N, C-alpha and C positions, 0 to 999 in steps of 0.2 A: 212567672215569678222573676222580679227584677233583682239581679245581683251585680255587685261591683266587680269590675275587672281591672287589675292594676299590674303594670309591667314596666320594666326599666327601659329607658331610651338609650340608643347607641348614637352618640352625638359627636360632631367635630367641634373645633374651637369656635367657629363663627356661630354655630347654633347655640352653644353654651352661652355666649355673650348675649344673643338675642333673647333667650329664655330668661337670663338674669335681668335684662332690661324690662321684660314684661312683669316679672315678680317685683322689681323695684318700683315700677310705675303703680302697680296695684297697692303696694305698701305706702307709697307717697300719698295716693288718693285717700286711702283709709285714714292715715294720720292727719291729713288736712281736714277731712270731714269730721274727725273726732275733735280736733282743736276748735273748729267752728261751732260744733254742737255744745262744747263745754262753755264757750263764750256766750252762746244764747241762753243756756241754763243759768249762768252766773248773772246775766243781765236781767232775766226774769225773776231771779231771787232778790236782786237789788232793787228793781223797780217793778213791784207787783201790779201797779196800776197801768203800766205801759209794756205789757208782755209781748214778746215776739213768738209767732207760731213756730212750734218745733218742726223742722223740715222733714219731708219724706225723702225716700231714696231718689225719686225722679227730680225733685227740687234741688237736691244736693248735686246731682249730675249736671243740671242746667247751670248752676252757679259755678261748677268746676269748669265747664266749657267757656264761660264768660270771664272768669277771674283768674284761673290758673293756667289753662292751656296756652293763651296768647303769650305769656311770659316764660313758658317752659316748652320750647319747641320739640323736645325729645318725647313729649306725649304723642306726637304724630308718627313716631317710628314704631309704635306698637299698636296692637288691636284695641279698639274702643271697648271691647268686652271686659278687658282686665280691670280698668278703673271703675267701670260701671258696676260689675259684680262686687267689687270691694266695697262700694258704697251701699249696696244692698245688704251685704254682710254686716256692715256697721249699723244699719237701721234695724236689722233683726236682733243684733246684740243689745241695742237700746230697748227694743220691745220686750226681750226676755228680762232685762233689768227692771223695767217699769212694772211688768206683770209679776215680778218676784217668782220667776220660774225656778223650780227646784231641780237640781241635778245631784244625785246621790244624797238626797236629804238636805242639801244646803242650797240657799238661794244664789242665783247668778249674780256675780259682782259687776261693778261698773266697768265698761269697756276700757281697755288699756292700749297704749301706743304699741305699734309693732316695731321690732328691732330687725336690723339687717342680719341675714344668715340664720335667723330663728324662724322656723316654720314658713319658709318662702314658698309661695304657691300663687297660682292665678287660674282664672276660669276663661274658657273660650266656648263660643257657640257659633253655629253656622253650618256649612256643608263640609262633611268629612268623607274622605275616600279611604277605605280599608282594603289593603291588598297584601296578604301573607305577612311579610315582615316589615311592612311600611304602612304609614298612615299620613295622609295629607291633611294639614290643618290650615285655617285661614291665616294670612299674613306671614306666618313662620315658614310654611311650605311643607316639604316632605320630610318626615322623621322616621328613622329606622329603629327597630326594636330587636332585642336579643332572642325573643321567642315568637312563634307564629301567633298571629292575632286571630280571633274568632272570625269565621267567614259567614257571609250572608246576613250580616247584621246592619242595622241603621243606627249610626251614631249622631246624636243631635248636639251634644255638648261634652266637653272633656275638662278635666282638672289636671294641671301639670304641677308636680310637687318636687321640691329639692330636699333630699335627705343626705346629710354629710356633703360629699362632692358628687353625688349621683342624682339623676333626674328620672322621675317616674311619671307615667301618664295613666290616668284612671278614667273609666267611663262605665255606664250601666249597660248591661246586656240582658235580654229576655231569655230566661232559662226554663225549660220544662221541668216539672216536678218528677223526680225519679223514685218511685216507691220500690224499695228493695225488700227481699224476703227477710223476715225477722227470726232470729235464732231464739231469743228470749222475749217473753211478753212484758214483764215488769222487772226493772233493775233499779236498785237504789245506789246512789253515788255519794260517798262522803269525801269531801275535800279536806286535805290536811297539809301540814307543814313537812312532816317526815316523808310521807308519800303524797304525790299530787292527788290521786284518786284511789279509793278502795271501793270495789263494787260488791253488791250483795251476793254475786255469784262466786266470790272468793278471789277474783282477779285484782291485782295490785299494779298500779302504774306509777312509776317514779317521776318526779319532776326533773326538768332539765337543769335547774339551779345554775343557769348560765352566768348570773351576776356573781355568785360565789366563786365560780371558776376563774373569772377574769377580774376579780376585785383587786387583787394585788397589782396586776398590770395597769389597771385603770388608775389606781391610786398613785402609782409611780409616774405615769404620763401626766397626770394633773399636777403632781408636785414639781416636775421639771418645767411645766409650762409657766409656773409662777415666777420663774427667774428670767423670763423673756419680757421684752418691752411690749406693752400692750399696744396693738395696732401695727406692729412690725410684721415683716414677711415670715420670719421664723415663728412668731406668735400665731399667725394665721395657719401655718403648717401644723403647729402643735394642736390647735383647736380642731383642725380638720381630722387629724389622727384620732383625737378623743371622740369626735362625732362618729367616725367609722367604727370604733370599738363599741360605742353605745348601740349603733345600728346592728352590729354583729350579735350582741347580747340579746337584743329584741328579736332578731330573726330566729335565733336558736330557740328562744322561749315560744314564739308563735308556731314554729314548726312542730314542737312537741304537743302543743295544745290542738293544732289542726289535726294531727294524727289521732289523738284521743277522741276528740269530739266527732270526727268522721266515723270512727269505729262505733261509738255509742249510738249515733243517729242511724247508721245503716243496719245494725244487727239487733236493735231492741225496739219493741213496740212502744213502751212507755219508759221514760227516763225521769227519775225522781231526784231532785236536788233540794238543798235548803236555801232559803232566802237569806244569805249571809250579809251581815252588816260590815262590809269590807272597810268602809271609812272609819268605823268604830274600832275594828280590829287593828287598823294601822296606828291607832293612838297608843297601842302598847309598844313602847320603844324597844323592848327586848325581842319582840317577834315581828316588828314592822318590816325589817329587811327581808326576812324569810318569806313573809306573806306576800309582799310585793314581787318577790322573785318567782313565785309560783304563778301569778297572774289569774287570780280567781275571777275578776271582772271580765277579762278577755275570754275565759273559759265559758262563762254564761252567755256572753254576747255571741260567740261562735255557735254554741249549742242551740240558741234560739232560732237562728235562721237555717241551720242545717237540719233541725228537726222538721221544719216545714218543707225543706227541699227533698228529704228522703222519706217522707210520710211517717214520721215518728212524733209521738205526743210528749211534750215536755211538761212535767208537773213540778211546780215550785211550792214546797211546803213552808209554812210559816216559820219564821226564825225562832220563835219561842217554843217550837216543838221539841220535847226533851229526847232527842234521838240517842244521845250518848249516855244519858242517865237511866234509860229504861232497859230492862232485861228483855232480850228478844226471845227468850224461852218461856218465861212465865208472865211477863208484863209488869214485874215489880219495878217501881221507880225509886232510885236512890235520892237522898236529900242533897248530897253534894258529891262532886267528882273532880279531883284535882287534875291539872293538866299533865302532871308527871305519871299518873296511873295509866299505863299503856295497855293493861289487861283488865277487862271488866270482870269483877267477881260479884255474883249475885248473892245478897245476904239472905234471900228467901229460899232459893232452890239450890244454891251452891254451884250454879252454872258458871263456867269460865270460858271467855272468848276474847279475842282481840278487840280492843276498844273501837277502832275504826270500822272493823267488819260488823260489829254489833250495831253501830249507828247506821250503816248502810242497809242492814237487814230490817231495822225498824222503819227506815224510810220506805222500803219496798212494801212492807206490811201496812204502813199508814196509808199509802195511796190505794191499796187494795180495799181498805175499809171505806175510804172516801168514794171510790168508784161504786161500791155496793150501795151506798146511799143514793147514788144517781140512777140506780135501776139496773145494774149489771147482775147477771146470774150469780148467786152465791156459790154455786159449784166451782166456778172459775176461781173465785177468791180462795176457797178451801184448797184447791189444787196448788195455788201459789204458796199458801201457808205450809202445806205438807212438804213442798220442795225446799222451802227455807228451813223448816225444822229438821229435815233429813240432812241437809248440808251442815247445819250447826252440830248435829249429833256426830257426824263424821269427823268434824274438826276436833 
């Protein structure tokens, strides 16, 4: 199973300048190619009888070598892979736009120009030598890392990324699937804003809420940066401090999600979650900040690959499944349930239970009935329902 490995680089001043040159060259090639493609599209729209063929990535690279490199000698100071891969990425971006590819239910937009210091990265391929805390890459040379690199691996290509004032290197490694012993066969997971996850076993995991903790500090730093002259050294320092704080917030959130998803994938045979419409939930301006601070999309992304890594089955229930409105004791469905009602009161049997726990139990029972339809023994499903009902009674 291929997994991505990402670690921070330990660089000196000269190496930082060389990496910045590579990232700047890749950005320049991307923007040049985008400008050229926009001119071709404009020409074809103006003169439909004399259209120019839309270029491929190979044709763009040939034109780059003929038209751009001779007048920009600094192109020869970096690896040819950086601008070449940037043009490939540009061509893929146009392909996604023309094919109207959907991401989170929305079509991909027209490619945009890249800005300096925003998502700086570049790609390298060739021969790489990995040795404990060092990795040797083409043109740049030997780079040190803060942590020990995986041994006995073959690296064919790497991506070097800048985040704030730190540089990271990432590449793919082949990892064996580690099937771990499972404590619970089926577990339902209900994601929420008050608590990150409520399991059908009764366990509750709180979110990091890292943005809420540093919101006032971030607001103060952004307010102070407005009084500095844009483009000055002090303005650059302020922007770097803001980027560091954003990175810190992201790291705290990801650490919480990694711990939770690893626990779920290692100790449960089946994990049941809902297919949440995250983009639609973010449209609610009163809850958008809290929802984005929890990281629902990142939770599902991590759980998808970790379930394959640890031999766990991930089941995604349809988003229209009434997990919160249905009573987990008798199956009665409420017509409406307000967001402020944190305790579920059944009108049919008088059963009372926490709202999130009730939803997670319904998710666990829903996948049990789904599995029964696929041919699993009914006795296993009955055992799951008995355990769920017994836990509800104890509550």
